[in-house]
C-alpha positions in Angstrom: 0.2 32.9 -3.4 -1.7 30.0 -4.9 -1.1 26.5 -3.4 -0.1 25.2 -6.9 2.8 27.8 -6.9 4.5 25.9 -4.1 7.3 23.5 -5.1 6.8 19.8 -4.9 8.8 19.4 -1.6 6.5 22.0 0.0 3.4 20.3 -1.4 4.5 16.9 -0.1 5.1 18.4 3.3 1.6 20.0 3.2 0.0 16.7 2.3 1.8 14.9 5.1 -0.3 16.7 7.7 -3.6 15.5 6.2 -5.4 12.2 6.7 -6.1 9.9 3.8 -9.6 11.3 3.0 -8.4 14.9 3.1 -5.4 14.0 0.8 -7.8 12.5 -1.7 -10.2 15.5 -1.6 -7.4 17.9 -2.1 -5.9 15.8 -5.0 -9.2 16.0 -6.8 -9.0 19.8 -7.2 -6.3 19.8 -10.0 -4.0 17.5 -11.9 -0.9 18.9 -10.2 -2.1 18.0 -6.7 -3.3 14.6 -8.0 0.3 14.0 -9.1 1.5 14.9 -5.6 -1.1 12.5 -4.1 0.3 9.7 -6.2 3.9 10.3 -5.2 5.1 7.2 -3.4 7.2 9.4 -1.0 4.0 10.5 0.6 3.0 7.0 1.7 5.7 5.4 3.9 3.1 4.8 6.6 -0.5 3.5 6.4 -2.8 3.0 9.3 -6.4 1.6 9.0 -8.9 1.8 11.8 -11.6 -0.3 10.1 -11.8 -3.0 7.4 -14.0 -0.8 5.2 -11.0 1.6 4.9 -9.2 -1.1 3.0 -11.7 -0.8 0.2 -11.3 3.0 -0.3 -9.3 4.6 -3.1 -7.6 7.2 -0.8 -4.1 5.7 -0.4 -1.2 4.4 -2.4 0.6 1.1 -2.1 4.2 1.3 -3.3 7.7 0.1 -2.5 8.1 3.2 -0.3 5.7 1.7 2.3 7.6 0.9 5.5 4.9 0.7 8.3 1.5 -0.8 8.0 -1.1 -1.3 10.7 -4.7 -2.6 10.6 -6.3 -2.2 14.0 -10.0 -3.1 14.0 -11.8 -2.6 17.3 -15.4 -3.4 16.8 -18.1 -5.7 18.2 -17.9 -7.6 15.0 -14.4 -8.8 16.0 -16.1 -11.1 18.5 -18.2 -12.7 15.8 -15.1 -13.2 13.6 -13.4 -15.0 16.5 -16.1 -17.6 16.9 -15.1 -21.0 15.6 -16.6 -21.4 12.1 -18.6 -24.5 13.0 -20.3 -22.7 15.9 -21.4 -19.7 14.0 -25.1 -19.2 13.3 -26.3 -18.4 9.8 -26.6 -14.7 10.7 -23.1 -14.7 12.1 -21.7 -16.3 9.0 -23.5 -13.7 6.8 -21.8 -10.9 8.9 -18.4 -12.5 8.3 -19.0 -13.1 4.6 -19.0 -9.4 4.0 -15.4 -8.9 5.1 -13.9 -12.4 5.5 -11.4 -12.0 2.7 -10.7 -8.3 3.0 -7.5 -8.4 5.1 -6.1 -11.4 3.3 -6.7 -9.9 -0.2 -5.2 -6.6 1.0 -2.1 -8.3 2.3 -1.6 -10.1 -1.0 -1.5 -6.7 -2.7 1.0 -5.6 -0.1 3.1 -8.7 -0.9 3.2 -7.8 -4.6 3.8 -4.0 -4.2 5.6 -3.4 -0.9 8.8 -5.5 -0.7 10.5 -3.0 1.6 8.0 -3.2 4.4 9.6 -3.0 7.9 6.7 -3.2 10.3 3.2 -4.8 10.3 0.6 -4.6 13.1 -2.7 -6.6 12.8 -5.2 -6.3 15.6 -8.7 -7.8 15.6 -8.1 -9.3 12.1 -9.9 -12.6 12.9 -9.8 -14.0 9.4 -6.2 -13.4 8.5 -4.6 -16.8 7.8 -1.3 -18.5 8.4 -0.8 -18.9 4.6 -1.2 -15.2 4.1 1.3 -14.3 6.8 3.8 -16.9 5.5 3.6 -15.2 2.1 4.1 -11.8 3.7 7.2 -13.0 5.4 8.6 -14.5 2.1 7.8 -11.4 0.0 8.9 -8.8 2.5 12.4 -9.9 3.5 13.2 -6.7 5.3 10.3 -7.1 7.8 11.7 -6.4 11.3 8.5 -6.2 13.4 5.3 -8.3 13.2 2.6 -7.6 15.8 -0.5 -9.8 15.9 -3.2 -9.4 18.4 -6.5 -11.2 18.7 -6.1 -13.0 15.4 -8.1 -16.2 15.9 -6.9 -18.1 12.9 -3.2 -17.6 13.6 -1.6 -20.9 14.7 1.8 -22.5 15.1 2.1 -22.6 11.3 2.8 -18.8 11.5 5.6 -19.5 14.0 7.1 -22.0 11.7 7.0 -19.5 8.9 8.7 -16.9 11.1 11.5 -19.4 11.8 11.8 -20.3 8.1 11.4 -16.9 6.4 11.7 -14.1 9.0 15.4 -13.6 8.6 15.3 -9.9 9.4 12.6 -10.2 12.0 13.6 -8.8 15.4 10.2 -8.5 17.2 7.2 -10.8 17.1 4.1 -10.3 19.2 1.3 -12.9 19.1 -1.0 -11.6 21.8 -4.4 -13.2 22.5 -4.0 -15.6 19.6 -5.6 -18.7 21.1 -4.4 -21.2 18.6 -0.8 -20.6 19.3 0.5 -23.2 21.7 3.2 -23.1 24.4 5.1 -25.9 22.6 5.1 -23.9 19.4 6.5 -20.9 21.2 9.2 -23.0 22.8 10.3 -24.3 19.4 10.4 -20.8 18.0 12.5 -19.5 20.9 14.9 -22.4 20.4 15.1 -21.7 16.6 15.4 -17.9 16.9 17.0 -17.1 20.3 17.6 -13.5 19.4 14.0 -12.8 18.4 12.1 -10.5 20.9 9.0 -12.7 21.3 5.9 -11.8 23.2 2.8 -14.0 23.5 0.5 -12.4 26.1 -2.2 -14.9 27.1 -1.9 -16.8 23.8 -0.6 -20.2 25.0 -2.9 -19.9 28.1 -6.1 -19.6 26.1 -8.4 -22.5 25.1 -7.6 -23.4 21.4 -10.2 -24.1 18.8 -11.4 -27.7 18.5 -12.8 -29.2 15.3 -16.3 -30.7 15.5 -16.3 -34.3 16.8 -17.4 -36.9 14.3 -20.7 -38.4 15.6 -19.6 -41.9 14.6 -16.2 -41.7 16.2 -15.6 -44.7 18.5 -14.6 -44.5 22.2 -15.0 -41.7 24.6 -15.2 -38.1 23.6 -12.0 -36.9 22.0 -10.4 -33.5 22.5 -8.4 -33.1 19.3 -6.5 -29.9 19.0 -5.9 -28.2 15.7 -2.6 -29.2 14.1 0.4 -27.5 15.7 
């Protein structure tokens, strides 16, 4: 029996056991399998282990997507986490190659995946508060948001959670150094039923903007806006 003689339900089940690259390779063999590859029912879950995977054409974004995770564990994450004004020219050149990748990808998710229920972002050092706020607005069914080692996440994301995360049940902001204890207290007061975890976040040293060389008086330690 040839694989193309299987009914669509069987083909979808077969594809479900394959990783993204294998699905794409199989889909290239004939139009019928390409059609199965493009079936939104095949793509309720997407997991990316590197930022380069976001640029591949081996997956489908659709309203069927429920669970999304981008977990980047690389030495380059440390470079992304350095304050912008402390980066060398070489470090800035490294970041420039992927600085907008996660934000641009999440904007596509906002437009195509309104039924998203769970998002996990780990090591995404360039993801911004504005992008996360838009995600919360565009995905009103989002129940779980896990953020880990996202250096640019600040209390503005917590404010967006309180304003737009109506369905949110679980929020993790672990090792996010620009989230403050005060911001967490305000969120707990605003959303007492939210399962909130912030491992080490409020205890870490937040970023500081560069001091103006002509500023009067003693050295100022001005924290980023909360």
